[in-house]
Each structure stands twice: as structure tokens, then as C-alpha cells.
N, C-alpha and C positions, 0 to 999 in steps of 0.2 A: 280264334283265327290261327291257321296252321303256320308255324314258323319253319324256315329252312335256312341252311347254312349259305352264307354269301361270300365266304372268304376261304380259299382253298388251303386246307391244312391236312396233315396226316390224319388217318381215321382215329387214332388214339391221341388226342390233343396233348394231354399231359405227359405222355411218354416222350413227346418231342421236346419236353422241357427238362428232361433228365439225360445225363450223359454217362456212358460206360466209364469205369475207373481208368485213370490215366489221362483223361481229357480234361483240359482246364475249363472251369466254369466261370462265367461272367457274373460276379456277385454284385454288380452295380446296376443291373437292369431290372425293370419291373414289367411283367406281362399283364396287360389289362384287357379285359373283354367284357361283353355284356351278355346277359341271358334273359329269359323271360319267365322265371319262376323262382320260388323260394327253395333253395337247395336243402335236401335232406341228407345229412352226413352219417346217418346210421346205416351200416352195411346191410342190416336186416330189413330196412324199410326204405331204401332208396327207391325212387320212382322207376317203374318199369318203362315209362315213356319219356324219361328225361335223361339222356346220355350224360349230361353234365354232372348229374349227381354222382355217377360212377367215376367220372373223370376226376372230380375233386377228392373223392374217397381214395382213389389210387394215388393221388399226390401225397396224401398224409398217411396212408396205410400201405405197407409193403406186403404183398402176398408171397406165397412160396416161390412163385415165378413172376416174371413180367413179360410183356410181349414186345418183340422187336418191331418198331413202327414201320420198318421197311419190308420185312418178310412176314410178320405176323406170327413167327415162331417163338416158342418159349425160350427165355434166357434167364440166368440166375436172378433171384430176388432175395427173400429171406433164406431160401435154400440155395446153397452153392452147387449142389449136385443132386441127381435123382436117377433111379434105375427101376426097371420093371423085371419081375421074376420070370422064370421059364414058363410059368402058367399064363403069362400075358395079363394077369389081373392084380398082382401084388406089387404095389408101387412103394418104394422107399425113398423118402426125401431127407437129405442131410442138411440141417440148418447151419448157417454161419455161426461159429462159436463166439464171434466178437459182436454179433448183432445185439443192439440195445434199444430199449424204449426211450422216449424223450425224457423220462425221469431218471435214466441211467441204469435201470434194472434190465437184466438179460431177457432177450426174446427166446422163449422156449417152445417146444413142441406142444406142451399143454395149453399154451395160449391159442393155438390153432384148434385143438380139441374143444376148448371152451367156446370158441366162436362158432364152430360148426354145429355144436350141440344147440347153441342158441338159435341158429338159423332153422334147425330141424324141430325145435320145441313147438308143438302145436299151439301153445299159449302165446308164443311170439307172433304167430300168424304172418310169417314172412312169405311173401310170394316168391322169393328167390329160392325157397327150399326145393323147387323143381330142378334147379341146377345140380343139386346133390343126388338126384335120382340114380345116376350111374354107380354110385357107391353102395356097397352091400348094406342092407337094412334100411337105407334111407327111403327107397321107393315104397317099402312096406309101411314105414312110419307115416309117410305122406298119405298113402291110400287109406290106411286105417283111421287116420285123423279125419279124412274126408268122409269115410263111412260113418264114423261116430257123429259128425256134425250133420250129415245128410239124413241119417236115420232119425235124429232128433227133430229136424225140420219137417220131415214127412209125417212123423207121429203127430206133431202139433197141427199140421195142415189137415190131416184126416180127422182129428178130434173136432176141429172147428167146422169142417164140412159136415160131420155127423151131427153136430149140435144144430146146424141149420137145416139138415135134411134127415130127420129121424127115420123116415120111411125108406130111405135109399138115396145114396149120393149119385148125382148125375154122372154118367160115365165120362163125359168130356171134361168135367171138373177133376175127376180122379186122375185122368191122363195129364191134365194141365199141372196138377200138383207134382206128379212124377217128373215132368219135364222141368218145372221151375226149380225143384230141389236138386236136379241133376243126379239123382240117386239110382236110376235104372240099372247101370252096370253093376252096382254093388248089391242088388237084390237077387242076382242070379243064384248065389250060393246060400241064400236064406232058406232054411228048412220050414216051409209052410205052404200047404196046398193053396190057401187063399192068396198068398203073395204071388205064387206062380200064376194063378188065375188073373190076378190084377194086372200083371205085366202084359197079358194078352187081351185085356178088357176092351170091349167096343165102346166108342163114344155114345152110341145110341141107347145102351142098356144101363139102368141104374145099378150101382154096386150095393149089394145087400148090407144092412146094418151089422148082421152077425159076422159077415166076412170082414167088414171094416174093423170090427173090434178084434177079430183074430189077428189081422195084420198089425194092428197097433201093439198087441201083446208080443207078437213075433219080432217086431222091430225093437222092442225094449230089450229082449234077450240078445238080439244080434248086436245092438249098440253096446251092451255090456261086454260082449266078447271082443268086439273090435277095439273098444277102449282099452281093455286089458292087454290086447296084443300090442297096440302102439305104445302103451306105457312100459311094457316089458322090454321091447326093442329099444325104446328111447333111453331107458335107464341103463341098458347094456352098452350104449355108445361110449367109446373111450376105453372099453375093456379089450383085451387081446383077441377075443373071439368075434369082435364087432367089425364094422366097416372101416373104422379108423381108430388108432390108438398111438400112444407115445411110449415106446419101450424104454427110452431114456430121454434126457434133457434136450438133446439136439437131433432126435430121430423121430420122424412121423411115418407110420406105415398105414397105407390106404389100400383097401381091397375093393375092386370094382366087380360088378355082377357079370361082366363079360369083357371081351377085349375092348379097350378104350384107348387107342393110340393117340388121341388128341388130349388125353388127360392133363399133361403138363401145361397145355394152353388153357384148358378149362379152369384150372386153379389160379390162373392169373386174374380172374374176374373178381370184382370187389366183394361179392358174397362170400368168398373164401378168405377174406382178410382176417388176421388174428385179432384177439380181444384181450386187452390188458386186464389183469385181475381186479383192478380198481373199479372197473365198470360193472362188475357182477352185481353189485348192490345198488347201482344207479339205474334210473330210467333213461328214456331217450334224450333227456336234457343234457346228459353227460356228453353227447355228441355235438352240442351246440355251443359250449363255453370254451373260453380260451385256455383253460388248464386241461383240456382233453389230452390224455396220454396216447401217443401214437408212435409208430416205428418207421414212417416213410421219410422221403427226402425233404418234405416240407412239414411245418408246424401250423396248426390252426391258431393264428394270432388273435382272431376275433371276427365277429360278424355283426351286422345290424340286427335290430330287433325284428321279430316276425310281425308284419302288419296285421292289424285286427281283421277279423272276418268281415266280408262285405266290401273290402277296399280294392278288390281285384280290378275293378273298372277304372280306378284312379291310376295316375302315374306315380307309383310307389317304388322307391329305390332302396335296396338293402345290399350292402357290400360284404362279401366274404373275403377276408384277407389271410393269405398264407405267407409264411416266412421260411426261408431256408433253415433246415434243422441242423444245428451245430453238432449234435450228437450222432447224426447219421454217418455211418462209415461203410456203407455197402457199395455195390457196383453201379448203382443208378443215381449218381450224384446230381444234384439240382444244377441246371444251367443258368437259372436266374435266381436272384435273391428274394424276389417278392412276386406274388400273384394276387391280382385284384379282380374279383368276379363281381361285376355290378348286376345284380338280379333285378330285372325290370318286371314288376307284377302287372303291368298294364296289358290289356288285351290288344292294344294297338300302340303305335308310337306317335303321339301327337307332335307335329312339327318335325318328326324324324330326327330328334336330337342325337340319338346314337349314330345315325348316318353321318351327321356333321362331325361328331367326335371321331368316327372312323376315318373320314376323309382328312381330318386335321392331324391324324397320327396319334391321337390320344387313346385309341383302342386298336388292338391288333387283330381282333376277331369280333364278330357281331352276328346276332340273329336278326332276321328280317323277313318280311313277306315279299313276294314278287312285285306287288304294286309299289313297295317302298324302295326296291332296288332293281335296276340302278335309279338313283335319285334324279329327278328331273332338274335340269339346270335352270 
């Protein structure tokens, strides 16, 4: 059931809970709200369809920039200044020299290189890698990763079809395999007469076994080339000739493939958050526990356990708790001392309990469906 917002707040909810330096923060208040799903706090795997995942990540992780909730323009975050070269493509971000992680260690440009490489790593399988496409090399890495996977899937599909149809694969099944794997655009540059014929093949005509075998062999070679290209470009990330690198501790240089005037706003997204070195050897669970090292205005104090599979239809509550970060010394000081996000995994709201809590002032923000809101008296 589709959920919609029923309480008017700025577009970036958590940005409204931080204040520019110089403004007093009220450390006695708690901001409580409800959601309808288990929050993923890993910047590489936050849900594309759940804005609250990104909101909570941006509360505990500070990117190079943040967005002004009134104007939507970039303002300082982990970087206190940035500039673009005369070519319109070379961006230089200067990090705050006093920025520290929650364990007291300094925030460095390498922390951003580490995080961005993790997003682009094909083995991470982050859907957010598309956001890095404007950066030099990142589009090619993403495309060659997709080629490598697509060629493998098509080879497997053709082998299975050939085993079932030794005298010729039905043309419509060949075209269906091409569409299902999404590999058509990547086959244009493959050097094989049979591959070129297959791209124009009619649904009515069977695809000959000899041609299918030739395509399978050509895809093997094309896959090896694509994999080599993405591996080379990926290994090069972080070096001076690549799309981004750290020439010194507090400088990050990023090169875009073309003019990108919105780049300071783009790097305010959660996918561009830095990664502490302690997370390199940990899996996603590192983003779920209370000792998660972060650099934002809030700390991850703790969260409820993830409910077992098959419980989505039940009313299951899991609370994410954030606390003001005492080591944060940047320009986006927390306005509140504590944030409680009650994640409701039910597909509906029996009895509209969250509506009652909202009306009683126990929740400042709530998700609901139109039938639930406004609640009938």
C-alpha cells in the first residue's frame, strides 16, 4: 500500500534538524517520527525508494557539502570550500582541518576516495553508482560492469535454449533473451557476423545452431575484454589520472566528464558520504550497530533488531535512535539532542495507532495513506 507524507516539512527533513554554526541548539528536545520500513544505513545499499534511508544516513554522515533546506543550494559540510577550474570540469574540495570522526580520528580526503570506490566496485552492486556517472571513469566502469554481467547472462540463456532446441532456436525466444538480459546496446561493438545478424533476427525464423555457438564464443571474448577494462579503470580510481584522488590529507580533486554546474549539490547525496577505515574489513552489519564510526551531527545510538522474514504483514516496530554527536564541530550543528525513528513494518496501520500518537503530540511526523488521514472522528 502506497504511503504518502501527511505532515508538511521541508523536503530534506534531517537538514531542518541541523543549524549553521553560531545558532544555539536545543539539546533538550527529541524529534520522533514513524516510518513504514526497516531502514538501511549503508550508503551503498540504501533503498532507492525510501527517502528516509538517505535522511538518516545524512544525519549521521556528513558529505563534502550539505543542502540548504530553503534554497536547495550547496553549503559547507565536511568541505569548507570548493572551486572549479577554468576547464569547468576539475573540482577541488578543501576539507575542514578540524573535522573528526566520532572516534576522534581526523576526517581525510582518502575517506571519500575509499567510500566512492566502494560505491563503484561492481562486487558491491550499489544501485547508487549511477549518481557517480558524471565523474570521469565512473560511467565506463558502470557500463563495462553491466556488459560483463549481461554477456554472461546471454551466454547462459543461449546455451540453455540451444540444449532445448538443437535444430534451431525459435527467433522469438532469441529476441526475448536479448530483451530480458538488456544486453542489446552492448552488442553493437562486438565483432561477430552472427552477433550482428542476431540483433536483426526475425521472430518467425529459427536461429541456426552454428550461429548460436558462434555468438556464445564471441560473447566469451567480449566479456573478457569488458571485464579487463572495468578492472583496469576501477583499480585506477584514486590515482592522479583518474576521476577523483586525494593529493593531500585535506584536498579532494574530482574531474567530471563535462560541465557539471550542479556538482556541489550532487555530492551532498548520501551515496557520496565518506567511509571510515574501520569499515573496510566489515560487512553491512557495521552500519547496523551502535559502535558505527561516523562524522555527522548525530551518532547512531542503537536500533531494534531486524524482524524475521515473513513478518511484514504483522505490526512490527523497530526503533532507530540517534543522539547528538559530542565530537562534531562542523557548520551543521544538531538542533535536537535525540532522534527516534519508529519503523513500522506493517503493510497497513491497524487501529491507526500512529495517527493517535501524532495527534497527541508524541510524533512530529508520520507516514500514512489517504484513507488513514485525516482520521475520522
